CHARMM-style PDB file with segment names, atoms N, HN, CA, C and O in Angstrom:
ATOM      1  N   UNK     1     -28.802-155.500-103.020  1.00  0.00      PROA
ATOM      2  CA  UNK     1     -28.327-155.153-101.749  1.00  0.00      PROA
ATOM      3  C   UNK     1     -29.436-155.474-100.670  1.00  0.00      PROA
ATOM      4  O   UNK     1     -29.181-155.999 -99.586  1.00  0.00      PROA
ATOM      5  N   UNK     2     -30.643-155.113-101.074  1.00  0.00      PROA
ATOM      6  HN  UNK     2     -30.850-154.687-101.955  1.00  0.00      PROA
ATOM      7  CA  UNK     2     -31.832-155.301-100.189  1.00  0.00      PROA
ATOM      8  C   UNK     2     -31.903-156.742 -99.747  1.00  0.00      PROA
ATOM      9  O   UNK     2     -32.127-157.050 -98.577  1.00  0.00      PROA
ATOM     10  N   UNK     3     -31.702-157.626-100.728  1.00  0.00      PROA
ATOM     11  HN  UNK     3     -31.519-157.375-101.678  1.00  0.00      PROA
ATOM     12  CA  UNK     3     -31.877-159.104-100.405  1.00  0.00      PROA
ATOM     13  C   UNK     3     -30.784-159.512 -99.470  1.00  0.00      PROA
ATOM     14  O   UNK     3     -31.052-160.328 -98.588  1.00  0.00      PROA
ATOM     15  N   UNK     4     -29.557-159.014 -99.578  1.00  0.00      PROA
ATOM     16  HN  UNK     4     -29.339-158.351-100.294  1.00  0.00      PROA
ATOM     17  CA  UNK     4     -28.455-159.387 -98.743  1.00  0.00      PROA
ATOM     18  C   UNK     4     -28.791-158.900 -97.237  1.00  0.00      PROA
ATOM     19  O   UNK     4     -28.586-159.652 -96.285  1.00  0.00      PROA
ATOM     20  N   UNK     5     -29.277-157.704 -97.089  1.00  0.00      PROA
ATOM     21  HN  UNK     5     -29.444-157.093 -97.862  1.00  0.00      PROA
ATOM     22  CA  UNK     5     -29.667-157.139 -95.777  1.00  0.00      PROA
ATOM     23  C   UNK     5     -30.710-157.981 -95.146  1.00  0.00      PROA
ATOM     24  O   UNK     5     -30.612-158.282 -93.956  1.00  0.00      PROA
ATOM     25  N   UNK     6     -31.742-158.395 -95.905  1.00  0.00      PROA
ATOM     26  HN  UNK     6     -31.822-158.151 -96.871  1.00  0.00      PROA
ATOM     27  CA  UNK     6     -32.886-159.225 -95.397  1.00  0.00      PROA
ATOM     28  C   UNK     6     -32.248-160.596 -94.995  1.00  0.00      PROA
ATOM     29  O   UNK     6     -32.566-161.107 -93.921  1.00  0.00      PROA
ATOM     30  N   UNK     7     -31.427-161.153 -95.768  1.00  0.00      PROA
ATOM     31  HN  UNK     7     -31.169-160.738 -96.641  1.00  0.00      PROA
ATOM     32  CA  UNK     7     -30.918-162.437 -95.458  1.00  0.00      PROA
ATOM     33  C   UNK     7     -29.882-162.271 -94.138  1.00  0.00      PROA
ATOM     34  O   UNK     7     -29.745-163.154 -93.291  1.00  0.00      PROA
ATOM     35  N   UNK     8     -29.284-161.168 -94.121  1.00  0.00      PROA
ATOM     36  HN  UNK     8     -29.395-160.451 -94.809  1.00  0.00      PROA
ATOM     37  CA  UNK     8     -28.340-160.960 -92.937  1.00  0.00      PROA
ATOM     38  C   UNK     8     -29.065-160.803 -91.645  1.00  0.00      PROA
ATOM     39  O   UNK     8     -28.679-161.363 -90.618  1.00  0.00      PROA
ATOM     40  N   UNK     9     -30.149-160.017 -91.701  1.00  0.00      PROA
ATOM     41  HN  UNK     9     -30.463-159.563 -92.535  1.00  0.00      PROA
ATOM     42  CA  UNK     9     -31.037-159.845 -90.566  1.00  0.00      PROA
ATOM     43  C   UNK     9     -31.654-161.186 -90.123  1.00  0.00      PROA
ATOM     44  O   UNK     9     -31.670-161.485 -88.929  1.00  0.00      PROA
ATOM     45  N   UNK    10     -32.150-161.975 -91.047  1.00  0.00      PROA
ATOM     46  HN  UNK    10     -32.137-161.732 -92.017  1.00  0.00      PROA
ATOM     47  CA  UNK    10     -32.703-163.278 -90.733  1.00  0.00      PROA
ATOM     48  C   UNK    10     -31.652-164.182 -90.017  1.00  0.00      PROA
ATOM     49  O   UNK    10     -31.926-164.807 -88.992  1.00  0.00      PROA
ATOM     50  N   UNK    11     -30.512-164.207 -90.583  1.00  0.00      PROA
ATOM     51  HN  UNK    11     -30.289-163.699 -91.415  1.00  0.00      PROA
ATOM     52  CA  UNK    11     -29.405-164.960 -89.886  1.00  0.00      PROA
ATOM     53  C   UNK    11     -29.088-164.502 -88.521  1.00  0.00      PROA
ATOM     54  O   UNK    11     -28.751-165.325 -87.670  1.00  0.00      PROA
ATOM     55  N   UNK    12     -29.175-163.226 -88.251  1.00  0.00      PROA
ATOM     56  HN  UNK    12     -29.449-162.558 -88.942  1.00  0.00      PROA
ATOM     57  CA  UNK    12     -28.763-162.592 -87.003  1.00  0.00      PROA
ATOM     58  C   UNK    12     -29.840-162.922 -86.003  1.00  0.00      PROA
ATOM     59  O   UNK    12     -29.510-163.199 -84.850  1.00  0.00      PROA
ATOM     60  N   UNK    13     -31.119-162.911 -86.370  1.00  0.00      PROA
ATOM     61  HN  UNK    13     -31.387-162.686 -87.306  1.00  0.00      PROA
ATOM     62  CA  UNK    13     -32.256-163.341 -85.569  1.00  0.00      PROA
ATOM     63  C   UNK    13     -32.155-164.807 -85.163  1.00  0.00      PROA
ATOM     64  O   UNK    13     -32.352-165.179 -84.006  1.00  0.00      PROA
ATOM     65  N   UNK    14     -31.843-165.616 -86.162  1.00  0.00      PROA
ATOM     66  HN  UNK    14     -31.683-165.314 -87.102  1.00  0.00      PROA
ATOM     67  CA  UNK    14     -31.613-167.085 -86.005  1.00  0.00      PROA
ATOM     68  C   UNK    14     -30.554-167.351 -85.101  1.00  0.00      PROA
ATOM     69  O   UNK    14     -30.712-168.287 -84.316  1.00  0.00      PROA
ATOM     70  N   UNK    15     -29.374-166.614 -85.066  1.00  0.00      PROA
ATOM     71  HN  UNK    15     -29.246-165.854 -85.704  1.00  0.00      PROA
ATOM     72  CA  UNK    15     -28.327-166.856 -84.251  1.00  0.00      PROA
ATOM     73  C   UNK    15     -28.598-166.345 -82.845  1.00  0.00      PROA
ATOM     74  O   UNK    15     -28.051-166.916 -81.902  1.00  0.00      PROA
ATOM     75  N   UNK    16     -29.346-165.384 -82.653  1.00  0.00      PROA
ATOM     76  HN  UNK    16     -29.791-164.920 -83.419  1.00  0.00      PROA
ATOM     77  CA  UNK    16     -29.743-164.879 -81.359  1.00  0.00      PROA
ATOM     78  C   UNK    16     -30.615-165.930 -80.725  1.00  0.00      PROA
ATOM     79  O   UNK    16     -30.441-166.253 -79.550  1.00  0.00      PROA
ATOM     80  N   UNK    17     -31.515-166.451 -81.449  1.00  0.00      PROA
ATOM     81  HN  UNK    17     -31.657-166.188 -82.403  1.00  0.00      PROA
ATOM     82  CA  UNK    17     -32.556-167.426 -81.038  1.00  0.00      PROA
ATOM     83  C   UNK    17     -31.788-168.752 -80.545  1.00  0.00      PROA
ATOM     84  O   UNK    17     -32.041-169.294 -79.470  1.00  0.00      PROA
ATOM     85  N   UNK    18     -30.921-169.161 -81.362  1.00  0.00      PROA
ATOM     86  HN  UNK    18     -30.715-168.721 -82.236  1.00  0.00      PROA
ATOM     87  CA  UNK    18     -30.040-170.401 -81.063  1.00  0.00      PROA
ATOM     88  C   UNK    18     -29.359-170.261 -79.826  1.00  0.00      PROA
ATOM     89  O   UNK    18     -29.341-171.158 -78.982  1.00  0.00      PROA
ATOM     90  N   UNK    19     -28.711-168.994 -79.673  1.00  0.00      PROA
ATOM     91  HN  UNK    19     -28.725-168.266 -80.358  1.00  0.00      PROA
ATOM     92  CA  UNK    19     -27.913-168.756 -78.387  1.00  0.00      PROA
ATOM     93  C   UNK    19     -28.858-168.725 -77.145  1.00  0.00      PROA
ATOM     94  O   UNK    19     -28.516-169.260 -76.090  1.00  0.00      PROA
ATOM     95  N   UNK    20     -29.999-168.116 -77.286  1.00  0.00      PROA
ATOM     96  HN  UNK    20     -30.277-167.681 -78.142  1.00  0.00      PROA
ATOM     97  CA  UNK    20     -30.936-168.083 -76.140  1.00  0.00      PROA
ATOM     98  C   UNK    20     -31.411-169.450 -75.745  1.00  0.00      PROA
ATOM     99  O   UNK    20     -31.551-169.760 -74.562  1.00  0.00      PROA
ATOM    100  N   UNK    21     -31.665-170.289 -76.773  1.00  0.00      PROA
ATOM    101  HN  UNK    21     -31.551-170.037 -77.734  1.00  0.00      PROA
ATOM    102  CA  UNK    21     -32.174-171.689 -76.593  1.00  0.00      PROA
ATOM    103  C   UNK    21     -31.026-172.472 -75.846  1.00  0.00      PROA
ATOM    104  O   UNK    21     -31.297-173.216 -74.904  1.00  0.00      PROA
ATOM    105  N   UNK    22     -29.764-172.288 -76.284  1.00  0.00      PROA
ATOM    106  HN  UNK    22     -29.544-171.683 -77.050  1.00  0.00      PROA
ATOM    107  CA  UNK    22     -28.737-173.063 -75.599  1.00  0.00      PROA
ATOM    108  C   UNK    22     -28.557-172.586 -74.139  1.00  0.00      PROA
ATOM    109  O   UNK    22     -28.314-173.380 -73.230  1.00  0.00      PROA
ATOM    110  N   UNK    23     -28.688-171.250 -73.953  1.00  0.00      PROA
ATOM    111  HN  UNK    23     -28.886-170.605 -74.691  1.00  0.00      PROA
ATOM    112  CA  UNK    23     -28.531-170.800 -72.591  1.00  0.00      PROA
ATOM    113  C   UNK    23     -29.728-171.317 -71.672  1.00  0.00      PROA
ATOM    114  O   UNK    23     -29.572-171.700 -70.512  1.00  0.00      PROA
ATOM    115  N   UNK    24     -30.925-171.275 -72.340  1.00  0.00      PROA
ATOM    116  HN  UNK    24     -31.052-170.963 -73.282  1.00  0.00      PROA
ATOM    117  CA  UNK    24     -32.033-171.842 -71.447  1.00  0.00      PROA
ATOM    118  C   UNK    24     -31.973-173.297 -71.204  1.00  0.00      PROA
ATOM    119  O   UNK    24     -32.428-173.763 -70.159  1.00  0.00      PROA
ATOM    120  N   UNK    25     -31.451-174.019 -72.089  1.00  0.00      PROA
ATOM    121  HN  UNK    25     -31.081-173.640 -72.937  1.00  0.00      PROA
ATOM    122  CA  UNK    25     -31.158-175.473 -71.853  1.00  0.00      PROA
ATOM    123  C   UNK    25     -30.171-175.683 -70.744  1.00  0.00      PROA
ATOM    124  O   UNK    25     -30.309-176.597 -69.931  1.00  0.00      PROA
ATOM    125  N   UNK    26     -29.179-174.838 -70.714  1.00  0.00      PROA
ATOM    126  HN  UNK    26     -29.067-174.096 -71.374  1.00  0.00      PROA
ATOM    127  CA  UNK    26     -28.153-174.865 -69.706  1.00  0.00      PROA
ATOM    128  C   UNK    26     -28.769-174.631 -68.271  1.00  0.00      PROA
ATOM    129  O   UNK    26     -28.476-175.374 -67.334  1.00  0.00      PROA
ATOM    130  N   UNK    27     -29.596-173.614 -68.146  1.00  0.00      PROA
ATOM    131  HN  UNK    27     -29.834-173.010 -68.907  1.00  0.00      PROA
ATOM    132  CA  UNK    27     -30.330-173.424 -66.904  1.00  0.00      PROA
ATOM    133  C   UNK    27     -31.191-174.564 -66.617  1.00  0.00      PROA
ATOM    134  O   UNK    27     -31.161-175.019 -65.474  1.00  0.00      PROA
ATOM    135  N   UNK    28     -31.952-175.089 -67.488  1.00  0.00      PROA
ATOM    136  HN  UNK    28     -31.976-174.719 -68.416  1.00  0.00      PROA
ATOM    137  CA  UNK    28     -32.797-176.197 -67.115  1.00  0.00      PROA
ATOM    138  C   UNK    28     -32.116-177.379 -66.663  1.00  0.00      PROA
ATOM    139  O   UNK    28     -32.552-178.067 -65.740  1.00  0.00      PROA
ATOM    140  N   UNK    29     -30.985-177.649 -67.333  1.00  0.00      PROA
ATOM    141  HN  UNK    29     -30.631-177.091 -68.083  1.00  0.00      PROA
ATOM    142  CA  UNK    29     -30.084-178.793 -66.866  1.00  0.00      PROA
ATOM    143  C   UNK    29     -29.620-178.585 -65.426  1.00  0.00      PROA
ATOM    144  O   UNK    29     -29.621-179.475 -64.575  1.00  0.00      PROA
ATOM    145  N   UNK    30     -29.247-177.397 -65.245  1.00  0.00      PROA
ATOM    146  HN  UNK    30     -29.246-176.674 -65.936  1.00  0.00      PROA
ATOM    147  CA  UNK    30     -28.700-177.141 -63.837  1.00  0.00      PROA
ATOM    148  C   UNK    30     -29.763-177.338 -62.817  1.00  0.00      PROA
ATOM    149  O   UNK    30     -29.530-177.942 -61.770  1.00  0.00      PROA
ATOM    150  N   UNK    31     -30.986-176.813 -63.119  1.00  0.00      PROA
ATOM    151  HN  UNK    31     -31.176-176.322 -63.969  1.00  0.00      PROA
ATOM    152  CA  UNK    31     -32.078-176.871 -62.229  1.00  0.00      PROA
ATOM    153  C   UNK    31     -32.508-178.344 -62.041  1.00  0.00      PROA
ATOM    154  O   UNK    31     -32.916-178.702 -60.936  1.00  0.00      PROA
ATOM    155  N   UNK    32     -32.439-179.159 -63.009  1.00  0.00      PROA
ATOM    156  HN  UNK    32     -32.108-178.868 -63.906  1.00  0.00      PROA
ATOM    157  CA  UNK    32     -32.814-180.553 -62.900  1.00  0.00      PROA
ATOM    158  C   UNK    32     -31.789-181.407 -62.320  1.00  0.00      PROA
ATOM    159  O   UNK    32     -32.097-182.449 -61.741  1.00  0.00      PROA
ATOM    160  N   UNK    33     -30.510-180.993 -62.453  1.00  0.00      PROA
ATOM    161  HN  UNK    33     -30.259-180.146 -62.923  1.00  0.00      PROA
ATOM    162  CA  UNK    33     -29.463-182.087 -62.031  1.00  0.00      PROA
ATOM    163  C   UNK    33     -28.628-181.429 -60.881  1.00  0.00      PROA
ATOM    164  O   UNK    33     -28.149-182.152 -60.007  1.00  0.00      PROA
ATOM    165  N   UNK    34     -28.451-180.127 -60.865  1.00  0.00      PROA
ATOM    166  HN  UNK    34     -28.840-179.540 -61.575  1.00  0.00      PROA
ATOM    167  CA  UNK    34     -27.586-179.485 -59.893  1.00  0.00      PROA
ATOM    168  C   UNK    34     -26.116-179.735 -60.114  1.00  0.00      PROA
ATOM    169  O   UNK    34     -25.285-179.527 -59.230  1.00  0.00      PROA
ATOM    170  N   UNK    35     -25.816-180.183 -61.305  1.00  0.00      PROA
ATOM    171  HN  UNK    35     -26.490-180.352 -62.024  1.00  0.00      PROA
ATOM    172  CA  UNK    35     -24.432-180.662 -61.548  1.00  0.00      PROA
ATOM    173  C   UNK    35     -23.814-179.742 -62.621  1.00  0.00      PROA
ATOM    174  O   UNK    35     -24.377-179.533 -63.696  1.00  0.00      PROA
ATOM    175  N   UNK    36     -22.653-179.217 -62.280  1.00  0.00      PROA
ATOM    176  HN  UNK    36     -22.196-179.387 -61.407  1.00  0.00      PROA
ATOM    177  CA  UNK    36     -21.928-178.322 -63.290  1.00  0.00      PROA
ATOM    178  C   UNK    36     -21.389-179.149 -64.436  1.00  0.00      PROA
ATOM    179  O   UNK    36     -21.239-178.670 -65.560  1.00  0.00      PROA
ATOM    180  N   UNK    37     -21.092-180.433 -64.119  1.00  0.00      PROA
ATOM    181  HN  UNK    37     -21.213-180.822 -63.206  1.00  0.00      PROA
ATOM    182  CA  UNK    37     -20.674-181.309 -65.260  1.00  0.00      PROA
ATOM    183  C   UNK    37     -21.779-181.445 -66.405  1.00  0.00      PROA
ATOM    184  O   UNK    37     -21.516-181.270 -67.595  1.00  0.00      PROA
ATOM    185  N   UNK    38     -22.888-181.736 -65.977  1.00  0.00      PROA
ATOM    186  HN  UNK    38     -23.102-181.878 -65.010  1.00  0.00      PROA
ATOM    187  CA  UNK    38     -23.973-181.919 -66.991  1.00  0.00      PROA
ATOM    188  C   UNK    38     -24.421-180.588 -67.674  1.00  0.00      PROA
ATOM    189  O   UNK    38     -24.972-180.562 -68.774  1.00  0.00      PROA
ATOM    190  N   UNK    39     -24.142-179.512 -66.939  1.00  0.00      PROA
ATOM    191  HN  UNK    39     -23.695-179.533 -66.044  1.00  0.00      PROA
ATOM    192  CA  UNK    39     -24.437-178.205 -67.597  1.00  0.00      PROA
ATOM    193  C   UNK    39     -23.423-178.093 -68.734  1.00  0.00      PROA
ATOM    194  O   UNK    39     -23.796-177.823 -69.875  1.00  0.00      PROA
ATOM    195  N   UNK    40     -22.153-178.297 -68.427  1.00  0.00      PROA
ATOM    196  HN  UNK    40     -21.850-178.516 -67.500  1.00  0.00      PROA
ATOM    197  CA  UNK    40     -21.106-178.203 -69.462  1.00  0.00      PROA
ATOM    198  C   UNK    40     -21.276-179.122 -70.599  1.00  0.00      PROA
ATOM    199  O   UNK    40     -20.983-178.756 -71.738  1.00  0.00      PROA
ATOM    200  N   UNK    41     -21.752-180.338 -70.339  1.00  0.00      PROA
ATOM    201  HN  UNK    41     -21.990-180.635 -69.415  1.00  0.00      PROA
ATOM    202  CA  UNK    41     -22.029-181.280 -71.421  1.00  0.00      PROA
ATOM    203  C   UNK    41     -23.201-180.731 -72.288  1.00  0.00      PROA
ATOM    204  O   UNK    41     -23.128-180.756 -73.517  1.00  0.00      PROA
ATOM    205  N   UNK    42     -24.246-180.251 -71.649  1.00  0.00      PROA
ATOM    206  HN  UNK    42     -24.305-180.231 -70.651  1.00  0.00      PROA
ATOM    207  CA  UNK    42     -25.327-179.697 -72.400  1.00  0.00      PROA
ATOM    208  C   UNK    42     -24.934-178.494 -73.203  1.00  0.00      PROA
ATOM    209  O   UNK    42     -25.366-178.335 -74.345  1.00  0.00      PROA
ATOM    210  N   UNK    43     -24.108-177.629 -72.615  1.00  0.00      PROA
ATOM    211  HN  UNK    43     -23.757-177.759 -71.687  1.00  0.00      PROA
ATOM    212  CA  UNK    43     -23.679-176.440 -73.391  1.00  0.00      PROA
ATOM    213  C   UNK    43     -22.822-176.877 -74.689  1.00  0.00      PROA
ATOM    214  O   UNK    43     -22.919-176.383 -75.812  1.00  0.00      PROA
ATOM    215  N   UNK    44     -21.954-177.924 -74.275  1.00  0.00      PROA
ATOM    216  HN  UNK    44     -21.875-178.325 -73.362  1.00  0.00      PROA
ATOM    217  CA  UNK    44     -21.129-178.287 -75.458  1.00  0.00      PROA
ATOM    218  C   UNK    44     -21.980-178.886 -76.589  1.00  0.00      PROA
ATOM    219  O   UNK    44     -21.783-178.542 -77.755  1.00  0.00      PROA
ATOM    220  N   UNK    45     -22.913-179.767 -76.257  1.00  0.00      PROA
ATOM    221  HN  UNK    45     -23.073-180.046 -75.310  1.00  0.00      PROA
ATOM    222  CA  UNK    45     -23.814-180.310 -77.229  1.00  0.00      PROA
ATOM    223  C   UNK    45     -24.650-179.275 -77.957  1.00  0.00      PROA
ATOM    224  O   UNK    45     -24.982-179.418 -79.134  1.00  0.00      PROA
ATOM    225  N   UNK    46     -24.986-178.203 -77.197  1.00  0.00      PROA
ATOM    226  HN  UNK    46     -24.717-178.086 -76.241  1.00  0.00      PROA
ATOM    227  CA  UNK    46     -25.896-177.233 -77.854  1.00  0.00      PROA
ATOM    228  C   UNK    46     -25.042-176.358 -78.839  1.00  0.00      PROA
ATOM    229  O   UNK    46     -25.557-175.913 -79.864  1.00  0.00      PROA
ATOM    230  N   UNK    47     -23.818-176.132 -78.537  1.00  0.00      PROA
ATOM    231  HN  UNK    47     -23.399-176.494 -77.704  1.00  0.00      PROA
ATOM    232  CA  UNK    47     -22.890-175.255 -79.389  1.00  0.00      PROA
ATOM    233  C   UNK    47     -22.181-176.118 -80.418  1.00  0.00      PROA
ATOM    234  O   UNK    47     -21.607-175.574 -81.362  1.00  0.00      PROA
ATOM    235  N   UNK    48     -22.192-177.403 -80.286  1.00  0.00      PROA
ATOM    236  HN  UNK    48     -22.658-177.845 -79.520  1.00  0.00      PROA
ATOM    237  CA  UNK    48     -21.331-178.200 -81.214  1.00  0.00      PROA
ATOM    238  C   UNK    48     -21.709-178.027 -82.774  1.00  0.00      PROA
ATOM    239  O   UNK    48     -20.798-177.995 -83.601  1.00  0.00      PROA
ATOM    240  N   UNK    49     -22.914-177.927 -83.129  1.00  0.00      PROA
ATOM    241  HN  UNK    49     -23.654-177.953 -82.457  1.00  0.00      PROA
ATOM    242  CA  UNK    49     -23.100-177.783 -84.505  1.00  0.00      PROA
ATOM    243  C   UNK    49     -22.492-176.373 -85.039  1.00  0.00      PROA
ATOM    244  O   UNK    49     -22.071-176.318 -86.194  1.00  0.00      PROA
ATOM    245  N   UNK    50     -22.453-175.392 -84.307  1.00  0.00      PROA
ATOM    246  HN  UNK    50     -22.795-175.438 -83.368  1.00  0.00      PROA
ATOM    247  CA  UNK    50     -21.979-174.084 -84.611  1.00  0.00      PROA
ATOM    248  C   UNK    50     -20.402-174.236 -84.676  1.00  0.00      PROA
ATOM    249  O   UNK    50     -19.739-173.712 -85.571  1.00  0.00      PROA
ATOM    250  N   UNK    51     -19.899-174.936 -83.733  1.00  0.00      PROA
ATOM    251  HN  UNK    51     -20.438-175.361 -83.005  1.00  0.00      PROA
ATOM    252  CA  UNK    51     -18.432-175.100 -83.731  1.00  0.00      PROA
ATOM    253  C   UNK    51     -17.962-175.876 -84.930  1.00  0.00      PROA
ATOM    254  O   UNK    51     -16.962-175.530 -85.559  1.00  0.00      PROA
ATOM    255  N   UNK    52     -18.699-176.945 -85.250  1.00  0.00      PROA
ATOM    256  HN  UNK    52     -19.512-177.226 -84.739  1.00  0.00      PROA
ATOM    257  CA  UNK    52     -18.350-177.861 -86.386  1.00  0.00      PROA
ATOM    258  C   UNK    52     -18.618-177.142 -87.764  1.00  0.00      PROA
ATOM    259  O   UNK    52     -17.958-177.407 -88.768  1.00  0.00      PROA
ATOM    260  N   UNK    53     -19.560-176.281 -87.741  1.00  0.00      PROA
ATOM    261  HN  UNK    53     -20.097-176.066 -86.925  1.00  0.00      PROA
ATOM    262  CA  UNK    53     -19.956-175.579 -89.048  1.00  0.00      PROA
ATOM    263  C   UNK    53     -18.781-174.581 -89.370  1.00  0.00      PROA
ATOM    264  O   UNK    53     -18.418-174.480 -90.541  1.00  0.00      PROA
ATOM    265  N   UNK    54     -18.222-173.900 -88.468  1.00  0.00      PROA
ATOM    266  HN  UNK    54     -18.517-173.982 -87.516  1.00  0.00      PROA
ATOM    267  CA  UNK    54     -17.148-172.932 -88.820  1.00  0.00      PROA
ATOM    268  C   UNK    54     -15.886-173.628 -89.045  1.00  0.00      PROA
ATOM    269  OT1 UNK    54     -14.876-172.993 -89.347  1.00  0.00      PROA
TER     270      UNK     54
END
């Protein structure tokens, strides 16, 4: 059971980090381009691996 909890906590931290990175990339793209279209493209590409995995 201890191994499962350790693995679960590691996955949780990884998921939080991935979400924060995707959010930061969206902010960066908006500051660089000022375009909502490019922000949505960046967000889609950032979350695409998660969407395809599930």
